[in-house]
N, C-alpha and C positions, 0 to 999 in steps of 0.2 A: 498436473504437478502435485505430488503428494508430500506433505511435510507433517505427518501425523505422529505426535509424541504422546504416547498413551499416559505418561505420568501426569501431565497437567492439561491435556487436551479436553476441552469441554465441547461436546457436540450437541447440536439441536436440530431436530427434523422439523421443517416448517410445513410439512405435508408430503404427499407422495412424490418422491423423486428429487427432493431438494434437501441437502444436509449442509449445515453451517458448522464449521469448527473454529472455536476461539483458541488460538495457540499462545500460551504465555509460559515460557520455559527458560530457566537459567541453569544450565548444567554446571556442576561444580568442577568439572574437568573436561578436557576434550572428549567429545562424544560423537560416535557414528551411529546413525539410526537408519535401519532398513524398513521400508514400508511397501505396501502393495495397494494398488487402486483397481477397482472394478472398471468395466467399460463406462466411460463418462465424458462429460465436458466439465472441466474444473477451472477455477480461477483462484488466484492467491494474491493478496496484497500484503507486502511486508511493511510494518509500521516501525519496527525497531529491531536491531541486530543484523548480523551478516553471517555468511557461511558459504558452503559449496555443496552442490548436489550433483551426484553421478547418476545419469539417466540409464534407461534400459539398454540403450545402444552403446553405453560406456562414454558418451560425450559428457562434458562437464559444463556447468554454468555456475557463476558466482552471483549470489543475491545480496542485496543491501537494503537499507531503509528507503522507503518511497519508490520501490520498484513493484511492478505488477507482472504476473504471469497468467497466460491463458493457454490451457492444455486440453487436447481432445484425443481420445483413442477409442476405437470400436472394440478393443480387446483389453484384457487385464494387463497391467503394466507394473513395473517395480522401479524403485529408485533407492539411492543411499544418500543420506544427508549428513555432512560433516560440520560440526559446530565447535567453535572455540569455547574453552571453559570460562566461567565467570562473566558471561555476556548474556544479557537478557534477549530472548527472541520473542517478539510480539507480532502476530500476523492473523489475518482472517483467511480462511480457506473455505470455498463453497464447491460442492459437488452437485452437478445436475446429471441425474442418471438417465439411462435410455428411455425410461418412462416419461421423463420431462421433455427430452428431446423429441419424442414422438408427439407430444402435445403441441410443440411449437412448429412442427413440420407443416409447411404450407404458409406459415407467417412470413413476413418480410425479412425477418432475421435469418431465415434458413439459407437463402442465396448468399447472404453476407458471410455466413460461416463457411459455405462452400468456397467462396472466393478466398477466404483466409487459408483454408486447407490447400487450395491450389497454389498459393504463393508462398507457402511456408518453406523456410530453409532448414529448420530443425524438425526432424521426424523421428523422435526417440523411441517410438513403439511400433515402427513399421510404416509402410508407405501411406496408409490411411490415417496416420496420426499427425498431429502438429503441435508445436510449442512456440509461443511468442513471449519474449521478455522485453519490457519497455518501461520508461519512467511513468509513474503514476501521477496523473494530473491532480490538481487541488481538489476537484470534484470527486475523483475516485478515492483519494485519501480521506476526504471528509465523510463519505458514506461508510468506508471501512471503519473509521473511528466510531461512527454512530452505531454500527453493528457491534463492535467490540465493547462499547460502553453502554449498550442499550439498557434503558431503565423503564421500559413501558410496562403497564400493568399486565399481570399474567394472562388475563383474558384476551388481550389483543397482541400479545407478544409474537405469536406465530404469524399473524397477518402482517405486522410491522416488518418482521425479519424477511418474510417471503417477498414482500414488495421491494425491500431494499436489495435483496439478492438479485432479483430480476433487473432492477435499476442499475446495479453495479455491472451486471453482464452487458447490458445495452451500452453503457458508457465505455466499457473496455473494447467492445466490438467496434463502436464508432471511432474510438481513438486509433485503433489499429488500421481501420480502413482509411482514415485520414493520413496516417503515415505511409501506407501503400500508395496513396494517390499523389504524394509529394514527389515530383521528379527528383531523382538522385542528384545531389549537389546543388540544388537551387536554394533551399532555405537552411540547410544544416551546415554549420561550419565544420571543416575537417579538424578533428581533434587528434593530436599526437599523444603518445603514451605519457610523455612528461607533462602535457597539459592536464591529463586526467588526474595525475597526482596533485598538481597545483589546485585544481578545482575541488578535489577531495579536501585539501587543506583549507580552502575557503569555506567549505561547508562545515568543517570541524571548528573553525573560528566562530562561525555563527552559532553553532550549537553550544559551544563552551561559554559564550557570553550572550545569552538571549536578551538580557536586560539592556544591552548596549545598542545605541542607535548608530548602526554601521552606515557609513557613506560608501559609495562605490569606490572612491579613490582610496579610502582607508583599507577596505577589504582587498582591493587589488594590490596594494603595497604589502599587506600581510601575507598574501599568497603568491607574490612575485609574478603577477600577471598584469598586462595592461587592461584598462577598463573595457575596451571593446571585446577582448578575448574572454574576460570575466563574464560580461553580460551574455554574449552569444553562447559561450561554452557552458555556462551554468544552466541555461535553459535547455540546451541540447542534451546535457548529461542527466539533469535531475528533473526535467519536465516542467520547470517553473522559473520565473524570474527570481532574482535574489530577494527582492522586497516581498513577493508573494510567498516564497519559501520561508523566510524569516517569520512572517505573520502566521503561517500555518503551524510552525513549530512552537511559536509563542502560545497559540491557542491550545495545542496539545499539552504543553507544560502547565498552562493555567488549569485545564481540566484535571490533570494529575494532582496538582497542589490542592485544588478544591475537594477532590475525592479522598486524598490520602493524608492530608495534614489538617491541623486545626487553625491554619492561617485565616485571617479575615479576608474578605474580598479586596479591601483596600491594600492589604499587604501583598496579595497575589498580583494585583495591578502593578505595583511597584517592582516586584521581582521579575515580572515578564516584560518590563521595558515600556510600559504605557504611562504617560503623564496624565491622561484625562480618563477618569473612571467611566464617564458617560460614553466616550468613544470606545473604550474597552467593552462595555456592556453591549453596544450595538454590534461590534464584531463578533462577540461571543454568541449572541443570539443568532446571527446570520450563519455561524459555523455549526452550532449544536442544536438550533431550533428552540432554545429556551434561554432565559436570562441566567447570569451567574447565581443569583439568589434562588431561583427555582432549581438550579442544578444542586446547590448545597442542601436545599430542603429535601430533595429526593434521597440524598445520602443519609440524612437523619431518619428518614421514614423507612429505610430498608434494613 
C-alpha cells in the first residue's frame, strides 16, 4: 500500500532493501494523490487521520487511525489516495524490496507470507499480490510511534530503525495469522453498520476528553450502546479494549505535549487524566522506553 506524499514525506533507508517513510501531512483542501510502488512487501500503520485509497484494480478501502495494512506485489503497482482538507495524516510506511525478501527466503517467516498470500481476499495488483487491512494492536502502534518519534543518536539510528522495521513486520504477520486461525464467528461479535457508527462515537468521546476517567457505563450511555456491545464491539473494531485504547491515546498525547509545548511534566500528567505522577512515569517508560524527563531532555538537546 503506497501513501507517499512528496511534500512532507521523510524517507530513511536503513540498509539495502528497507525504506521507512514518515508521513506527516495536512492538506489545506481536499487532495487526491497518485503514487506508484515498485515490486515489494510493504506495511503501513496509520496513527492519525483518515481517508480513502483506490487500488490498482479500482477497489476502494477506507483507512482510519489505529489501522494497519500489509501489502505485497511481485510487480509495480499504483494507487490513488483521497484526503479531506484540514486534517492531519500521520503514518509510518515501510517498504521491503525484492532484495530483502530474498534475504528472508528460507526463514520461518517465508511460509507464513505464503499462507497470507493464499488466503487473501484482496488482490489489488494481480493474482500474486495481496492486501490485508486490520486493527493495529497496542504493540504495533507503540512500535510505529517509536519509529515516528525516534530520537536515537545518528550513529545508531539505522540499526535502531532497521530492527524496529523487522519487529513491526513480524508482529503484523503474527497478528494476521492469528486472525486467519480464528474460526469464523467464534470470538468476533457480529457488528452491524449502525453499531460501527456508535462505536466510532464512543472512540470520538474518548479522544475528545482524554483527561476524563471514563467508566464503561458512562461511555456506553454516551454512544447509545449497552456495555456488552461496547466492550466486544470496541475490541473487534479497534483491536483493543476501551481501557487499553484510552491509555494508548493518553500516552501519545503526553508525548506530543512534552515534545511541542512548554508544559511541565506535572501539567502534562494532569492534562492526560493521570492523578499519580509516579504511575504516569511507569506507563510512559513502558510505552516509550524512557522516562518523561529523559524524553524532554532529548527535546532540548536536538
